[in-house]
C-alpha positions in Angstrom: -128.5 -152.1 -42.4 -127.2 -153.1 -38.9 -128.6 -152.5 -35.8 -126.4 -149.6 -35.0 -127.6 -147.5 -37.9 -131.5 -148.2 -38.4 -132.2 -145.1 -36.5 -130.4 -142.8 -38.4 -131.5 -141.1 -42.3 -131.0 -143.2 -45.2 -128.2 -143.7 -46.9 -127.2 -145.2 -50.4 -124.6 -146.9 -52.4 -121.2 -145.7 -51.1 -122.0 -143.7 -48.5 -123.6 -146.3 -47.4 -121.4 -148.8 -47.2 -119.2 -146.9 -45.6 -121.1 -146.0 -42.9 -122.1 -149.3 -41.8 -118.5 -150.7 -42.3 -117.6 -147.5 -39.2 -120.7 -148.7 -36.8 -119.3 -151.9 -37.4 -118.2 -153.2 -34.2 -116.3 -156.9 -34.5 -114.7 -154.7 -37.7 -113.7 -152.1 -35.3 -112.4 -154.3 -32.3 -110.9 -157.2 -34.7 -108.5 -153.7 -36.9 -107.2 -152.8 -33.7 -106.0 -155.8 -32.7 -104.2 -156.4 -36.4 -102.6 -152.9 -35.6 -101.4 -154.0 -31.9 -100.0 -157.5 -33.6 -98.9 -155.9 -37.4 -97.1 -153.3 -34.5 -95.6 -155.2 -32.4 -94.2 -157.7 -35.5 -93.0 -154.7 -37.4 -90.8 -152.2 -34.4 -88.0 -150.8 -34.3 -88.3 -149.5 -31.1 -85.3 -147.1 -30.3 -84.9 -147.2 -26.2 -87.1 -143.8 -26.2 -90.1 -144.7 -28.1 -89.7 -147.9 -26.1 -89.9 -145.7 -22.9 -92.9 -143.5 -24.2 -94.8 -146.0 -26.4 -94.6 -149.2 -23.9 -96.0 -147.6 -20.7 -98.6 -145.4 -22.7 -99.7 -149.2 -23.9 -99.9 -150.5 -20.5 -101.6 -147.6 -19.0 -104.5 -148.3 -21.3 -104.8 -151.8 -20.2 -104.4 -150.7 -16.8 -107.3 -148.5 -17.6 -109.6 -151.2 -20.0 -109.5 -154.2 -16.6 -110.1 -150.2 -14.1 -112.8 -149.6 -16.8 -114.4 -153.4 -17.2 -114.3 -154.2 -13.7 -117.5 -152.3 -13.2 -119.6 -152.4 -16.0 -122.5 -155.0 -17.1 -123.3 -154.1 -20.7 -126.6 -152.6 -21.0 -127.8 -153.8 -18.2 -126.8 -151.1 -15.9 -125.8 -148.0 -16.1 -121.7 -147.5 -14.9 -121.8 -144.1 -13.6 -118.5 -144.9 -10.9 -114.9 -145.5 -10.8 -113.5 -144.3 -14.5 -117.3 -143.6 -15.2 -117.2 -140.9 -13.1 -114.4 -139.5 -15.2 -115.1 -140.6 -18.9 -118.3 -141.8 -20.1 -116.2 -144.7 -22.5 -113.2 -145.7 -20.7 -113.0 -148.6 -22.5 -112.7 -146.8 -25.2 -110.3 -144.4 -24.1 -108.0 -147.4 -23.1 -108.1 -149.3 -26.1 -106.9 -145.9 -27.7 -104.0 -145.4 -24.9 -103.0 -149.0 -26.3 -102.8 -147.8 -29.8 -100.7 -145.4 -29.7 -98.3 -146.7 -27.4 -97.6 -149.7 -29.7 -98.3 -146.9 -32.7 -94.8 -144.7 -31.0 -93.3 -148.3 -29.8 -92.9 -149.7 -33.4 -90.6 -146.0 -34.4 -91.7 -146.6 -38.5 -92.6 -143.6 -39.5 -96.3 -145.2 -40.8 -98.0 -146.2 -37.6 -99.1 -143.0 -36.2 -100.6 -141.6 -39.0 -102.0 -144.9 -39.0 -103.5 -145.2 -35.6 -104.5 -141.5 -36.1 -106.3 -142.9 -39.3 -108.4 -145.7 -37.0 -109.1 -143.7 -34.8 -111.0 -140.7 -36.8 -112.5 -143.7 -38.7 -113.9 -145.9 -35.9 -114.5 -143.5 -32.6 -116.4 -141.5 -33.6 -119.6 -143.4 -34.7 -118.8 -146.0 -32.1 -119.6 -143.4 -29.2 -122.1 -142.0 -31.6 -123.7 -144.7 -31.3 -122.7 -145.8 -27.5 -124.5 -142.4 -26.3 -127.5 -142.8 -28.4 -128.0 -146.5 -27.3 -127.2 -145.6 -23.4 -130.0 -142.2 -24.2 -132.3 -145.0 -25.3 -132.1 -147.3 -22.5 -131.4 -145.0 -19.3 -133.2 -141.8 -20.3 -133.1 -138.6 -18.1 -130.4 -140.7 -15.6 -127.9 -140.8 -18.3 -128.7 -137.3 -19.8 -127.9 -136.4 -16.4 -124.5 -137.9 -16.6 -124.0 -138.0 -19.8 -123.8 -133.9 -19.3 -121.0 -133.5 -16.7 -119.1 -136.4 -18.2 -117.1 -136.1 -21.2 -116.6 -138.5 -23.7 -113.2 -139.4 -23.9 -110.3 -137.2 -21.7 -110.6 -137.4 -17.9 -112.1 -134.4 -16.0 -112.2 -134.2 -12.0 -113.8 -131.3 -11.9 -117.2 -133.1 -11.6 -116.8 -136.5 -10.1 -119.0 -137.0 -7.2 -118.0 -138.0 -3.5 -119.1 -141.1 -2.4 -119.8 -142.5 -6.2 -116.3 -144.2 -6.2 -118.5 -148.2 -6.6 -116.7 -150.8 -6.5 -114.1 -152.7 -8.5 -114.9 -156.9 -9.4 -111.8 -159.5 -10.8 -114.8 -161.5 -12.2 -116.4 -159.4 -13.5 -113.4 -157.4 -15.6 -112.1 -161.6 -16.2 -114.9 -163.4 -16.8 -118.6 -161.8 -17.3 -115.6 -159.5 -20.0 -113.1 -161.4 -21.1 -110.0 -158.7 -20.0 -107.9 -161.7 -19.8 -107.8 -162.3 -23.1 -106.6 -158.9 -24.4 -104.4 -158.4 -21.4 -102.4 -161.8 -22.4 -102.6 -160.4 -25.8 -101.3 -157.2 -24.6 -98.2 -158.3 -22.1 -97.6 -160.8 -25.6 -97.2 -157.9 -27.8 -95.1 -156.0 -24.8 -92.7 -158.7 -25.4 -92.7 -158.7 -29.3 -91.4 -155.0 -29.3 -89.4 -155.4 -26.3 -87.5 -158.8 -27.9 -87.0 -155.9 -31.1 -85.2 -152.8 -29.2 
């Protein structure tokens, strides 16, 4: 049993194995990278699918870069910038990235595979992150979570004056976004070359 599932009810056999896989962060992250690489390498984009998918993927990368400049994982509760719009902007960015590459790919199986990936991994990832942050930050997390949706931005409860400040160093050095950004730029170039 992993540290992510130790507080959950016990399971046995296949149900246990499936739950452990769904909560396994490294599997989710690695599979997302593999999906993007496969989508880029097998792409048969049309001008239309590239025009829709690639800007969506770039938007996902921008959301990730923006969000990673506000967060210091497990050390502070990020509630400003993108975290004033959604609780999990890095996940929102990831979903936009994978969706964008799936659309740009233009093969029949790409979007259904992306949807299966999201369904399998993201509900459990969100549940674990929310449970962990509640444990770490208690009432402060509860107040923020009660007005902040998980993935889809809401502008209704954005607090004025809670903009915070984005940090390039935090995004690039502490959170390693330069590696992801370089991978995404390369993947976009591969899709463009296949037009």
